[in-house]
SEVEX-941628 format. One line per field, with one value per atom (N, C-alpha, C): atom name; x negated, y negated, z; residue in three letters. Coordinates in nm, 2 decimals, padded with zeros to 4 digits, always signed. Atoms other than C-alpha are relative to their C-alpha. Layout:
REM SEVEX-941628
atom	(CA; ...)
x	(X; ...)
y	(Y; ...)
z	(Z; ...)
type	(ALA; ...)
***
This chain:
REM SEVEX-941628
atom	(N; CA; C; N; CA; C; N; CA; C; N; CA; C; N; CA; C; N; CA; C; N; CA; C; N; CA; C; N; CA; C; N; CA; C; N; CA; C; N; CA; C; N; CA; C; N; CA; C; N; CA; C; N; CA; C; N; CA; C; N; CA; C; N; CA; C; N; CA; C; N; CA; C; N; CA; C; N; CA; C; N; CA; C; N; CA; C; N; CA; C; N; CA; C; N; CA; C; N; CA; C; N; CA; C; N; CA; C; N; CA; C; N; CA; C; N; CA; C; N; CA; C; N; CA; C; N; CA; C; N; CA; C; N; CA; C; N; CA; C; N; CA; C; N; CA; C; N; CA; C; N; CA; C; N; CA; C)
x	(+00.13; +01.08; -00.10; +00.11; +00.75; -00.05; +00.05; +00.60; -00.15; +00.14; +00.26; -00.04; +00.06; +00.05; -00.13; +00.12; -00.22; -00.05; +00.05; -00.45; +00.06; -00.05; -00.36; -00.07; +00.07; -00.63; +00.05; -00.05; -00.50; +00.14; -00.14; -00.14; +00.00; +00.01; -00.25; -00.04; +00.04; -00.41; +00.12; -00.12; -00.10; +00.10; -00.09; +00.11; -00.04; +00.05; -00.11; +00.02; -00.02; -00.08; +00.15; -00.15; +00.30; +00.06; -00.06; +00.35; +00.11; -00.10; +00.55; +00.09; -00.07; +00.66; +00.06; -00.06; +00.86; -00.11; +00.10; +00.64; -00.01; +00.00; +00.74; -00.05; +00.04; +00.69; -00.16; +00.15; +00.33; -00.07; +00.06; +00.26; -00.01; +00.00; +00.37; -00.09; +00.10; +00.17; -00.14; +00.14; -00.14; -00.02; +00.01; -00.07; -00.02; +00.01; -00.02; -00.14; +00.13; -00.34; -00.11; +00.10; -00.54; +00.01; -00.02; -00.39; -00.06; +00.06; -00.48; -00.15; +00.14; -00.83; -00.07; +00.06; -00.90; +00.04; -00.05; -00.70; +00.09; -00.08; -00.60; +00.08; -00.07; -00.50; +00.14; -00.13; -00.21; +00.12; -00.10; -00.02; +00.03; -00.03; -00.03; +00.10; -00.09; +00.25; -00.02)
y	(+00.02; +00.15; +00.08; -00.08; +00.25; +00.11; -00.12; +00.58; -00.02; +00.01; +00.57; +00.13; -00.13; +00.88; -00.03; +00.02; +00.90; +00.13; -00.12; +01.16; +00.03; -00.04; +01.36; -00.08; +00.08; +01.18; -00.14; +00.13; +00.84; +00.00; -00.01; +00.95; +00.01; -00.01; +01.04; -00.13; +00.13; +00.70; -00.09; +00.08; +00.53; +00.04; -00.05; +00.74; -00.05; +00.05; +00.64; -00.15; +00.14; +00.27; -00.03; +00.02; +00.30; +00.05; -00.06; +00.45; -00.08; +00.08; +00.15; -00.07; +00.07; +00.01; +00.10; -00.08; +00.15; +00.05; -00.06; +00.38; -00.07; +00.07; +00.22; -00.14; +00.14; -00.13; +00.00; +00.00; -00.04; +00.04; -00.04; +00.13; -00.12; +00.11; -00.17; -00.12; +00.10; -00.41; +00.04; -00.04; -00.20; -00.01; +00.01; -00.19; -00.15; +00.14; -00.57; -00.06; +00.05; -00.63; +00.05; -00.06; -00.40; -00.08; +00.07; -00.58; -00.14; +00.14; -00.93; +00.00; -00.01; -00.82; +00.04; -00.05; -00.64; -00.06; +00.06; -00.83; -00.12; +00.12; -01.18; -00.07; +00.07; -01.30; +00.06; -00.07; -01.04; -00.07; +00.06; -01.25; -00.15; +00.13; -01.57; +00.01; +00.00; -01.66; -00.11)
z	(-00.07; -00.76; -00.06; +00.06; -00.90; +00.09; -00.08; -00.79; +00.02; -00.03; -00.61; +00.05; -00.05; -00.57; +00.07; -00.07; -00.31; +00.05; -00.05; -00.17; +00.13; -00.13; +00.14; +00.11; -00.10; +00.33; +00.02; +00.00; +00.24; +00.05; -00.05; +00.31; +00.15; -00.15; +00.67; +00.06; -00.05; +00.71; +00.00; +00.01; +00.59; +00.11; -00.11; +00.83; +00.14; -00.13; +01.12; +00.02; +00.00; +01.03; +00.02; +00.00; +01.00; +00.12; -00.12; +01.34; +00.06; -00.06; +01.46; -00.11; +00.11; +01.12; -00.09; +00.11; +00.83; -00.09; +00.09; +00.62; -00.13; +00.13; +00.29; +00.01; -00.02; +00.42; +00.01; -00.02; +00.53; -00.13; +00.13; +00.20; -00.10; +00.09; +00.00; +00.04; -00.05; +00.22; -00.04; +00.03; +00.16; -00.15; +00.15; -00.22; -00.04; +00.03; -00.22; +00.04; -00.04; -00.03; -00.09; +00.10; -00.26; -00.13; +00.12; -00.56; +00.00; -00.01; -00.44; +00.01; -00.01; -00.35; -00.13; +00.11; -00.67; -00.14; +00.12; -00.93; +00.04; -00.05; -00.79; -00.11; +00.11; -01.14; -00.02; +00.02; -01.14; +00.07; -00.07; -00.89; -00.05; +00.06; -01.10; -00.11; +00.10; -01.32; -00.10)
type	(MET; MET; MET; PRO; PRO; PRO; ARG; ARG; ARG; ILE; ILE; ILE; GLU; GLU; GLU; VAL; VAL; VAL; SER; SER; SER; GLU; GLU; GLU; ASN; ASN; ASN; LEU; LEU; LEU; TYR; TYR; TYR; ARG; ARG; ARG; GLN; GLN; GLN; ILE; ILE; ILE; GLU; GLU; GLU; SER; SER; SER; GLU; GLU; GLU; ALA; ALA; ALA; SER; SER; SER; GLU; GLU; GLU; ASP; ASP; ASP; ASP; ASP; ASP; PHE; PHE; PHE; ASN; ASN; ASN; ASP; ASP; ASP; THR; THR; THR; LEU; LEU; LEU; TRP; TRP; TRP; LYS; LYS; LYS; MET; MET; MET; VAL; VAL; VAL; GLY; GLY; GLY; SER; SER; SER; TYR; TYR; TYR; ARG; ARG; ARG; ARG; ARG; ARG; THR; THR; THR; ASN; ASN; ASN; ASN; ASN; ASN; PRO; PRO; PRO; GLU; GLU; GLU; ALA; ALA; ALA; ASP; ASP; ASP; GLN; GLN; GLN; THR; THR; THR)
***
């Protein structure tokens, strides 16, 4: 699995969003959302 480094502030935001979900699932959902928003061509094959 790739390594993702985030700031302490962002880490705390992710923690608060993941309160009821698995932390890793929440993190990867956020990464996927960011990727689709900022680089939609990346998801095309």
